[in-house]
Residue, then its C-alpha position, 0 to 999 in steps of 0.5 A: m357649499q361642501g365642507e361648511n360646518i353645521l352644529v345641531v343642538d337637540d336633546e333628542p338623540g334620534v333627531r341629532d343622529a338623523l340630522e348628522d347622517i343626512l347632513q354628512d351625506e350632503g357634504f357638510t361637516v357636522a357636530t352635535a350637542g344635547s343642550g344649550e349649554e353644550g352648544l354654547q361651549a361648542l361655539q366657543v371652541n369651533r367656528f360654525d357656519a350654521v346652527l340648527l337649534d331646538v327651541w325646547l331644551p333642558g336647562i336653558d332653552g333654545l331662545e335663551t341660547l339664541i340670545q347668548i349666541r348673539q350677545r357673544n357676537v357669533d356670526s353663525e346663521v341660526i335656524m330654530i327647530s321645534g315640535h311645538g312651534t307657535i307663531e309667537t315663538a317664530v316671531r320672537a326667534t326672528k326678532l332675536g336674530a334667527f334666520d328661519f324656523v322649521e317644525k318637527p317632524l322635520s321635512l328633509d327637503r324643507t330643512l335642507l332648503v332653509l339651511r342652504n338659503a341660510l348659508r347662501q345669505r351668510r356667504l353674501e353678507r361676508r362677501n359684502r363685508r369684505l368688499l366694504e372693508q376693501l372699499t374703505r381701505d382703498t379710499e382711506i387717507l392715512g396719516s396724522s400729520a398736518a399735511a394729511e389732516r389738511l388733505r382730508s379736510e379738502v377732500a371732505a369739502a370737495a365731496s360735499s359739492d358737485a363741482p369738477v375737481l383737479i387733483c394734482g400731485e406726483r404719481g403714486s402719491g394717492r391721487e386715485t385714492v382722493a378721487r375715490r374718497i370724493h366719490g364715496a363721501g359725495k352725493r353720487s356715491g351710489d352711482a358709477f365711478v368710471d375711470i380712464p388711465c389716460g397715460a396708458l392709452s394711445p391718442g386713438a384709444a383714448e378718444d374711443a374710450l371717452f366718446g365710444a366707437d363702432g356703436e359702443r358707448g364711451r365712458l363719458q356716457l357710461a358715467e352718466g349720473g356718476i363720476l368720470f375720473l381721468d387719471d393723468i389727464e395731461a397725457l391726452s392729446e391737445s385736440l382731444q382735450g379741446r373736444l372734451a372741454a367743448t363737450l363739457d362746456v354745454r349748458g341746459e338739458a344737453a349738458p352731460n350729467v357727469r361729475l368730472l374728476a381729473s388728476a395731473g402733475r404738481d404743475p399741470h402745464g400740459l392742460d388745454p386752457a379751456l379744460r383747465q378752467l373747467l376743471e380747476v373749480v376745485r383744486i386739491d394738491v396731494p403732498p408727496l410722501r417725503e413731505r409728510r415723513e411722520d406718516v410713514p410708520l403708521m402707513a407701513g404698519r397698516f400696509m403690513r396688516d392688510l397685506s398679511r391678511e391678504y396673503g394669509r401670512g403672519e404679520k411681521r414686526l417693523a423694527p425701530e431701526a427699519l422704521t427710521a430708515l423708512q422715514a429717512h428715504d425720499w420715496p420717489g414712488n411715494v405711497r405706492e412705492l412704500r406699499n410695494l416695499v412692505e409687500r416685498v419684505l413681508l414675502l422675502t424676510a425670513g424672520d418675524t421682524v424686519g430689520a434695517g438689514d432686510l431693506p433694499k440697499e438704498l434704504g440702508g439695507a444689505p444688498g440681497p434679495a430685495e431688488d430695487l425696482y425703481r432705479e433707472f435701468a440702462t436697457l429694457a433687458e436689464g429692467l426685465e431681468t431685475f423684475e424676473r429675479y425679484y418675482v422668481r424669489r418672491v414665488l420661491t419664498e411663497e412656495r417655501s423653496d419647493l422647486p416643482a411647485t414654484a415651476q408650476r406657478l411660473g408656468i415653466s418646467e423645473p429644469k428651466l427654472r433651475t437654469r433661470m435661477t443660475t442665470l439670475g444668481i439665485a441660490 
């Protein structure tokens, strides 16, 4: 709570001074204004988390000030204060968007309690907005191409039913995005979305994850009433696919109340026939990025905006020649590869504009700091060294070449960092 900004608007100097002293002692940053006009001007210049606003003010009164605050879309919480409060005034202030109403003479405990509650409410609302924005980004199917429009149409149709869905496509093409979009737009959107990364689990671990072990419930049970998403379902063993098919192919009251979504490759030959029949009631084919190149500029721009906000950095412009190079690339890693590349150039490009020369060499750029993390490596050691070089460069860039700060973030000593930089060929 410390450091939050509070604006006190009251025409009585004694009240302003007393509130300023008390709130500063509580760790708040405080500004004051003697009229509604001064308060609105202060809100135009600075951002405040909460406003303590007197009802009776010279010039425009507190209620009119509150109306203008809301008309200007200021998101500060407003607490009305008055020495002549009535129920009607309090009700009107609440309807106009005030958080609460406190009366003079002000009780210190009551005022601080209402203020803390207002700030807690504001933090919760902002957190919920951020989560909603993140959820929207995670489930948005980007693009204006015919392939993107077709995909959105198929996803909307799948979301309107409760049937199982098999989502086919290459890795990185957005199969999980499709699954989450179906969940978010469907009738089970308020219930659980439980996912299992089948390709990352051993046969034993996958079985335990699905059906539980040692008294722990499996994710099939945890998804009761909601959605179970099996990512890369072909990676499950043949016997486990058979058990899953038998479990799901049950009728009546014993049938699990779970909607099953699963992802597989473009040609899912590794699926148990019975399981495939259960899943392929609805099939959605997610096109690879190389089959909708016209969407690349829009997607790259969106990733740049999102990642700039995430890292707290200025957004970089993608020059026309860089966008042309991006559209010409085959994108074996699909949308995931494009997002990773945008993140890389955001962090490693020195200027405000990303040109073709700032791209990795396989996209026509000059060999340099942007490592190609998608190529085949002769040995594990070579791959690890390539990633280490990329990651050290990235942290160096984020820390503005401050070696002590970089070493601290990497969890190593500065002399060891210098040694590794020499070994990795980092200037």
